[in-house]
C-alpha positions as a printed Julia matrix, in Angstrom:
346×3 Matrix{Float64}:
   0.0     0.0     0.0
   1.3     3.45   -0.91
  -0.44    6.75   -0.32
   2.62    8.88   -1.04
   1.66   12.08   -2.83
  -2.06   11.28   -2.48
  -3.95   14.18   -0.88
  -6.25   13.68    2.1
  -9.16   15.49    0.44
 -10.33   16.17   -3.09
 -12.89   18.25   -4.94
 -15.49   15.99   -6.51
 -18.4    16.88   -8.81
 -22.02   15.98   -8.11
 -25.03   16.42  -10.35
 -27.17   18.83   -8.35
 -30.24   18.57  -10.59
 -31.71   20.84  -13.27
 -28.56   20.39  -15.32
 -26.19   21.81  -12.71
 -22.81   20.39  -11.72
 -21.53   21.37   -8.29
 -18.19   20.64   -6.61
 -17.94   19.34   -3.06
 -15.03   18.38   -0.82
 -14.6    14.68   -0.06
 -12.03   12.62    1.75
  -9.8    10.49   -0.43
 -10.6     6.95    0.74
  -8.03    4.44    1.94
  -8.15    1.03    0.26
  -9.26   -1.84    2.47
  -8.32   -5.5     1.93
  -8.91   -6.5    -1.68
  -9.31   -2.9    -2.86
  -7.4    -0.51   -5.1
  -7.32    3.26   -5.06
  -7.2     4.69   -8.57
  -6.3     8.15   -9.66
  -8.88    8.92  -12.32
  -7.48    9.79  -15.74
 -10.47    9.67  -18.11
 -14.21    9.05  -17.89
 -16.79    9.01  -20.67
 -20.26   10.45  -20.18
 -23.24    8.13  -20.59
 -26.91    8.62  -21.42
 -27.84    6.54  -18.38
 -26.73    9.51  -16.26
 -29.38   11.87  -17.66
 -31.78   11.22  -14.79
 -29.1    12.29  -12.31
 -28.24   15.3   -14.47
 -31.85   16.47  -14.39
 -32.92   15.33  -10.92
 -29.7    15.36   -8.9
 -27.36   12.76   -7.45
 -27.22   14.16   -3.89
 -23.76   13.31   -2.52
 -22.86   10.74   -5.2
 -20.06   11.38   -7.67
 -20.97    9.65  -10.9
 -18.78    8.17  -13.63
 -18.86    4.51  -14.66
 -16.72    4.54  -17.81
 -13.49    5.14  -15.97
  -9.81    4.66  -16.72
  -7.04    5.41  -14.28
  -3.83    4.43  -12.55
  -3.4     2.52   -9.28
  -1.89    4.74   -6.57
  -2.56    2.56   -3.5
  -3.56   -1.05   -2.82
  -5.06   -2.85    0.15
  -3.78   -6.06    1.65
  -4.38   -9.26   -0.3
  -4.09   -7.57   -3.7
  -1.55   -8.41   -6.39
  -1.88   -5.39   -8.69
   1.23   -3.21   -8.69
   1.22    0.48   -7.87
   1.34    2.36  -11.16
  -0.75   -0.18  -13.07
  -2.99    1.4   -15.7
  -6.48    0.1   -16.37
 -10.23    0.48  -16.72
 -13.01   -0.26  -14.26
 -15.79   -2.78  -14.91
 -19.11   -1.25  -13.86
 -20.51   -4.15  -11.86
 -18.71   -5.19   -8.67
 -19.51   -8.88   -9.05
 -19.09  -11.38   -6.22
 -17.22  -14.01   -8.26
 -18.85  -16.86   -6.34
 -22.54  -17.07   -7.27
 -24.03  -19.35   -9.92
 -23.86  -16.61  -12.6
 -20.28  -15.61  -11.81
 -19.03  -19.2   -11.81
 -20.32  -19.54  -15.38
 -18.75  -16.24  -16.42
 -21.98  -14.21  -16.48
 -20.52  -11.52  -14.26
 -22.99   -8.98  -15.64
 -25.75  -11.1   -14.09
 -24.16  -11.51  -10.65
 -26.69  -12.6    -8.04
 -24.88  -10.89   -5.16
 -23.52   -7.74   -6.81
 -21.75   -5.46   -4.34
 -21.99   -2.22   -6.3
 -22.59   -0.45   -9.59
 -19.61    1.86   -9.74
 -20.65    5.43  -10.45
 -24.26    4.68   -9.6
 -24.22    3.29   -6.06
 -20.61    4.19   -5.21
 -18.46    7.15   -6.22
 -17.14    6.88   -9.75
 -14.59    8.3   -12.12
 -15.63   11.95  -12.41
 -13.8    12.51   -9.12
 -10.03   12.66   -8.83
  -9.79    9.31   -7.03
 -11.91    6.16   -7.17
 -11.97    3.16   -4.82
 -12.63   -0.24   -6.44
 -12.35   -3.93   -5.65
  -9.41   -5.46   -7.48
 -11.57   -8.01   -9.31
 -13.2    -5.28  -11.45
  -9.9    -3.65  -12.49
  -8.74   -4.61  -16.01
  -5.12   -3.67  -16.91
  -4.37   -1.91  -20.19
  -1.19   -1.59  -22.25
   1.12    1.34  -21.63
   0.77    2.55  -25.23
  -3.03    2.9   -25.0
  -4.21    6.32  -23.9
  -6.64    6.51  -21.0
  -9.22    8.23  -23.21
  -8.99    5.53  -25.88
  -9.19    2.9   -23.12
 -12.69    4.1   -22.15
 -13.85    2.63  -25.48
 -13.44   -0.81  -23.89
 -16.4    -0.18  -21.59
 -19.85    1.01  -22.69
 -18.78    1.27  -26.33
 -17.04   -2.0   -27.18
 -18.3    -3.87  -24.13
 -22.01   -3.1   -24.44
 -21.96   -3.1   -28.23
 -19.99   -6.32  -28.56
 -22.08   -8.14  -25.97
 -25.27   -7.27  -27.86
 -23.8    -8.65  -31.09
 -22.82  -11.84  -29.27
 -26.37  -12.1   -27.9
 -27.8   -11.8   -31.41
 -25.5   -14.53  -32.65
 -26.95  -16.93  -30.1
 -30.2   -16.85  -32.05
 -28.88  -16.03  -35.52
 -25.29  -17.12  -36.18
 -25.42  -16.21  -39.9
 -26.13  -12.47  -39.68
 -25.76  -10.76  -43.06
 -27.67   -7.51  -42.47
 -28.24   -5.3   -39.43
 -30.57   -2.53  -38.29
 -29.67   -0.24  -35.39
 -32.41    1.98  -33.96
 -30.79    5.06  -32.44
 -27.48    6.57  -33.55
 -26.32    7.82  -30.16
 -23.07    6.59  -28.61
 -24.4     3.06  -28.0
 -25.91    2.94  -31.49
 -22.56    3.97  -32.94
 -20.94    1.29  -30.79
 -23.33   -1.3   -32.23
 -22.44   -0.1   -35.71
 -18.71   -0.34  -35.08
 -18.85   -3.71  -33.35
 -21.15   -5.15  -36.03
 -18.58   -4.2   -38.64
 -15.7    -5.65  -36.62
 -17.42   -8.87  -35.54
 -19.71   -9.65  -38.49
 -17.66   -8.27  -41.37
 -16.99   -4.82  -42.8
 -19.25   -5.53  -45.81
 -22.34   -6.33  -43.71
 -24.8    -3.46  -44.27
 -25.78   -1.68  -41.06
 -28.86    0.54  -41.34
 -29.0     3.33  -38.75
 -32.17    5.18  -37.77
 -32.32    8.43  -35.82
 -33.83   11.92  -35.95
 -30.6    13.83  -35.25
 -28.76   14.89  -38.39
 -25.38   15.19  -36.63
 -25.48   11.59  -35.4
 -26.7    10.18  -38.71
 -23.87   11.96  -40.52
 -21.38   10.53  -38.04
 -22.88    7.06  -38.51
 -22.5     7.42  -42.27
 -18.84    8.4   -41.89
 -18.35    5.21  -39.89
 -19.85    3.05  -42.63
 -23.51    2.96  -41.61
 -26.49    3.57  -43.89
 -28.46    6.48  -42.37
 -32.25    6.64  -42.28
 -34.21    9.59  -40.89
 -36.69    7.87  -38.59
 -39.14   10.78  -38.64
 -39.2    11.3   -42.39
 -38.92    7.92  -44.05
 -40.64    4.57  -44.17
 -38.17    2.04  -42.81
 -39.34   -0.7   -45.16
 -39.13    1.61  -48.18
 -35.65    2.77  -47.24
 -34.44   -0.82  -46.91
 -35.84   -1.63  -50.36
 -33.92    1.31  -51.85
 -30.78   -0.48  -50.75
 -31.88   -3.89  -52.05
 -33.17   -5.28  -48.73
 -36.69   -6.21  -47.75
 -35.7    -7.32  -44.25
 -32.75   -7.65  -41.87
 -31.27  -10.59  -40.0
 -30.62   -8.76  -36.73
 -31.97   -5.57  -35.21
 -30.64   -3.71  -32.2
 -32.63   -1.1   -30.33
 -30.5     1.44  -28.5
 -33.19    4.11  -28.49
 -35.38    2.72  -25.71
 -38.44    3.75  -27.73
 -41.5     1.54  -28.1
 -42.19    2.55  -31.7
 -38.59    1.93  -32.75
 -38.73   -1.65  -31.45
 -42.02   -2.26  -33.24
 -40.64   -0.92  -36.52
 -37.6    -3.14  -36.12
 -39.77   -6.19  -35.56
 -41.74   -5.37  -38.71
 -38.63   -5.59  -40.91
 -37.03   -8.55  -39.13
 -36.64  -11.6   -41.34
 -37.25  -15.26  -40.58
 -35.0   -16.53  -37.76
 -34.17  -12.9   -37.05
 -33.09  -11.57  -33.67
 -34.2    -8.34  -32.04
 -31.83   -7.33  -29.24
 -33.04   -4.67  -26.81
 -30.11   -2.64  -25.47
 -31.68    0.72  -24.64
 -33.69    0.97  -21.43
 -37.23    2.35  -21.41
 -40.36    1.92  -23.48
 -42.09   -1.35  -24.24
 -42.8    -3.86  -26.99
 -46.15   -5.27  -28.02
 -46.06   -8.61  -29.82
 -48.56  -10.68  -31.74
 -46.98  -13.97  -30.77
 -48.02  -16.17  -33.69
 -46.85  -14.01  -36.64
 -44.12  -12.12  -34.78
 -42.42  -15.04  -33.06
 -43.7   -18.52  -33.76
 -44.24  -18.58  -37.51
 -40.93  -16.93  -38.36
 -39.02  -18.33  -35.36
 -37.8   -14.88  -34.43
 -36.16  -14.17  -31.08
 -36.34  -11.16  -28.8
 -33.42  -10.81  -26.38
 -32.24   -8.38  -23.78
 -28.59   -7.35  -23.5
 -27.25   -5.83  -20.29
 -23.73   -4.37  -20.28
 -21.23   -7.24  -20.8
 -19.24   -9.91  -18.99
 -15.84   -9.08  -17.49
 -14.2   -11.87  -19.51
 -15.13  -10.09  -22.75
 -12.65   -7.3   -21.96
  -9.67   -9.37  -23.08
 -11.13  -10.1   -26.51
 -12.24   -6.49  -26.91
  -8.8    -5.21  -25.89
  -7.29   -7.23  -28.74
  -9.9    -5.8   -31.15
  -9.21   -2.27  -29.93
  -5.48   -2.66  -30.51
  -6.11   -3.83  -34.06
  -8.93   -1.43  -34.95
  -8.3     1.67  -32.85
  -8.54    4.06  -35.8
 -11.96    2.69  -36.75
 -13.29    3.1   -33.21
 -11.83    6.51  -32.36
 -14.46    8.52  -34.31
 -17.06    7.53  -31.7
 -15.31    9.9   -29.27
 -16.1    13.31  -30.75
 -15.31   15.65  -27.85
 -12.87   15.85  -24.93
 -12.95   18.22  -21.97
 -10.76   18.78  -18.92
 -12.39   17.14  -15.89
 -12.96   20.55  -14.33
 -15.24   21.42  -17.25
 -17.74   18.62  -16.58
 -20.56   21.18  -16.69
 -19.8    22.11  -20.29
 -19.19   18.48  -21.23
 -22.56   17.43  -19.81
 -24.41   20.27  -21.52
 -23.01   19.23  -24.88
 -23.5    15.51  -24.32
 -27.13   15.74  -23.26
 -27.88   18.06  -26.19
 -27.33   15.06  -28.46
 -25.11   17.0   -30.88
 -22.1    14.75  -30.37
 -20.87   11.2   -30.16
 -19.09   10.06  -27.02
 -17.79   12.82  -24.75
 -14.83   12.16  -22.42
 -13.56   14.23  -19.5
  -9.84   13.95  -18.86
  -7.95   14.41  -15.58
  -4.4    15.73  -15.53
């Protein structure tokens, strides 16, 4: 354990509600057995934080897409001081039925959701259990490393879920071209093949243009018939559809263009889905799946993909701000006129 050069207190941001970020003084925690103290280096903003942004987070410092460096370690740990890495959102127990099978995103005795139930990476320092720390290479920047989390992790897991039901995916629809939608686009291209067409629906011109630059086929959801737009590109249906919008109507439209044996994977929270079981599911043997975050073990495979395809994934991060400018970063991010936004600590 080493707390040399680590201050006793720090200024940490909290979402005070009504779109305001305030700074409060907090003690820098000491790591207990099995824990690591990280100095935060980069943290990406996430749409799941909007409720806190609008309604307040009280004393909680958010930030669950964190990368940093180990500055102190509790007893029983093996990670060296100075190790660089990212933090897995879910503090899984490692012992329950789900964890033993590798489904750490479905842990039955989860200890925390970092940045939601415990202080996260928007603050200067972050306390984590060692089991959710994933080391990164020295030549990978902390900002680029955040791509391993909600971008590659969530996006890649959803593609893997779709493959469970439809291993021969040759066409894809993504509803919603926000950061997770862009992640689904990028991971579909990496995991299914760069020539697989990925149709992207949204109402925001900025995001559709970004999706097109990344190889997607943009469709204005509020101005075009989805079926007609697919036909313009030689498709009457798709093999897999991913909803990152969390909108009821988007899921229904996706189901309507899903082919036989097709898979609809729901990634975005919110909304609903009404099904007519016989034609929607039974006759065509379609599947509807949920996809929640990703399993810790997927980080290793995604790290290899990131090393090989970093230039293809980097466009998802469109803006960077110093950590002290979280207010401005949040205002931009929740306006929707951006891709992924990252705040960076010195």
